[in-house]
N, C-alpha and C positions, 0 to 999 in steps of 0.2 A: 504494500500500500504506500504509494508515493505521497510525500508531503505536498499539499496544494499551495498555490499562491492565493492567499486569502483575498477575495475581492474587496475593494474599498466599500464601506457601508454608506457612501454618499457619492454624488457626482464629483469628478475631479476638479470642477470649478466651484464646488459648494463652499469652500473656505476662503475664496477670493474676496477681498484683496489681502487678507492676513497671510494666507498661503496660496500662491497662484496655482492655476491649473498646470502650468509648465513644471513647477516644482513637484506637484503631486504625481504627474505623469512620469517624471524621471525617477522620483524617490520610490514610488510603488512599482512602476513597470520595469525599471532598470535595477535599482539597488535591492529592493526586497526580492524581486524575481531572481537575482543573481544568488542571494543567500539560499533561497529555496532550491535552485538548480544544483548548487554545490553540495547542499545537504543530501539531496537525493542521489547524486553521483557517489557520495561517500558511503552511503548505507546500502547501495544496490548490491544484492547478493550476500549480505551479511545477516546476522541474527537480529539486527535492528531494523531491517527492511519493513517489517509489519508493526513496528512499535509506534506509539504516539510521539508527537514532537517533544512533549515533556519528558518522556522516558529516554528519548535520544539525547536531549540536553544533559540529563542526569548521568547517563552512561558515558558520554564524552567527558564530562567533568571527572567522573570516577576513574576513567582510564588515562586521564591526562592527554587526551587527544585534542590538542589545541585547535587544529584546523576544523574538525567536526564541531567542537564546542562553539567556536566563533560563528560559524555559519548557521548552526541550528539555533543558538541563542539569539542571534540577530533576526532570524526568521520569526521566532516567538515574540521578541521585543517589538518588532514592527507590527505584527498583528495586534498586539495589545495597544500600541500607540494609535493605530487607526481608530480603534474603538474608544480611545481616551479623548478623541476630538468629536465635535458635533458642529453642524452648520448653525444651529440655533443657540443663542446665548441663554443659558439657564442658571438656576441657583440651587444649591443643596437644600433639601428638605428632610423632615423626619429624623430618623436615627443618625443619618450622616451629618445633618446640620448640628445636631446635639453633640456628636463626637468631635466635630470641628471646634465648636464653642468650648468644649471641655479641654481639648488638647492645645488649642492655639489662642483661645480668648475671643476670636472673631474670624469671619471669613476673610476680611481684609488682611489680617495678620498672617493667615495661611498663604494667601496670594503673594504677600510680600516675601515670605520665606521661600516659596517656590522660585520667585523671580531672583532673589538674592543668591540662592544656592545654584540655580541654573546659570546665572551670569558669571559666578565665581569659579565654576567648574573648569578645570584645566584640560584642554584638548577635548577628545571625543568621549561621549558617554550619554548618560540618562539621568534625569531627576524624577523621583518617584514620590507619590503619596502612598504611605504604607500603614496598615493596621497591624499592631502587634501587642499582645498582652493587655488588651482593652484600651489602648491609646493609639493615636495617629501620630505619624512623624514624617518629615521630609527627608529622604535619603538620596544619596548619589551612588551610581555605579560607573565604572570606567569601561571604555571600549565596548565589548560585547557582554560584559557581566550583566546578569539578569536576575530579577526576583522570581523567576520561575523555579529556581533551585536554592533560594535563600529563605531563612526564617522570616515569617511575617507574610501578610496577604497584601499584594499590591492592589491599589485601588485605581490609580491613574499613573500615566508616565508621559514625560515630554522628551522628545529626541533632541539631544544636544550636538549630534554630529553635524558638521558643516553642510552636508548635502541636504539637510532638512530645511535650511533657510538661506544658503549663500546666494542663490539666484535672485531672491527677493530682497535680501538685506545686506549682501556682501558680508563684512565681518561684524555687523552690528547685532550680535546675538540678543542683547537686552531688548531691542525693538521687536524682534520675533517673539520673545518670551512674553512681552507685554500684550501683544495682540492675541496670542494663544490663551494666556491666563485670563484676560478680561473678557474675551468673546467666545472662545471655542472649547473650553474644557467640558467634558461630558459628565456632569454630576450624576446623571441617571445611571450611567455605567459604573461610576464609583459606588453608588448606593447599592447596586446589584452585587458588586464584589464584596462590599462590607456585609450585606445581609446574608450572602451565601457562606461567608467565612472560610472559604477554601479557594484554591487557585483557579483562575479562569483557564479554560481549556481551549487551546488552539483548535479550530474546527478541522475535522478529518476531511 
């Protein structure tokens, strides 16, 4: 069972002008697809060929197979990222809103923390909203490192790799972060992940 290229959950122009159609077409159709293709090539004919993506990431990590880990983890991260974004500007409600208030004091404080950590992150990686031990926190991972194999439940993620924003913003990552955080974070997806209390599964 090959790993599929997860389709975007919205039109490639749906996040424009914060993220342009050109950026999404390249990011999804070139970068994400390349990670999928390299993962499938690496598992073809092996005992991982019929495993879930989450199992492949875990096995690659356990075996120290850096190439497979990088490509499979990046496949998972990108799938999670597409769902972390939405064309509609929304706000947290219910249990998620209460958890944000308890952990950060306010939604504005959480947004500021996401923006600050995302802007300060050196080189490539990801900034996450994570639930662990009854609290929420903002966490960073470098390169392909992923919360699909770390403790805690990821609720949202923002891609910090340059290919996520360079066409639209050049080296101005803070401007990209501001647009995403203020207009396009999918709080409904975050609420689903919090309510489920377990890892989101990359669709087969």
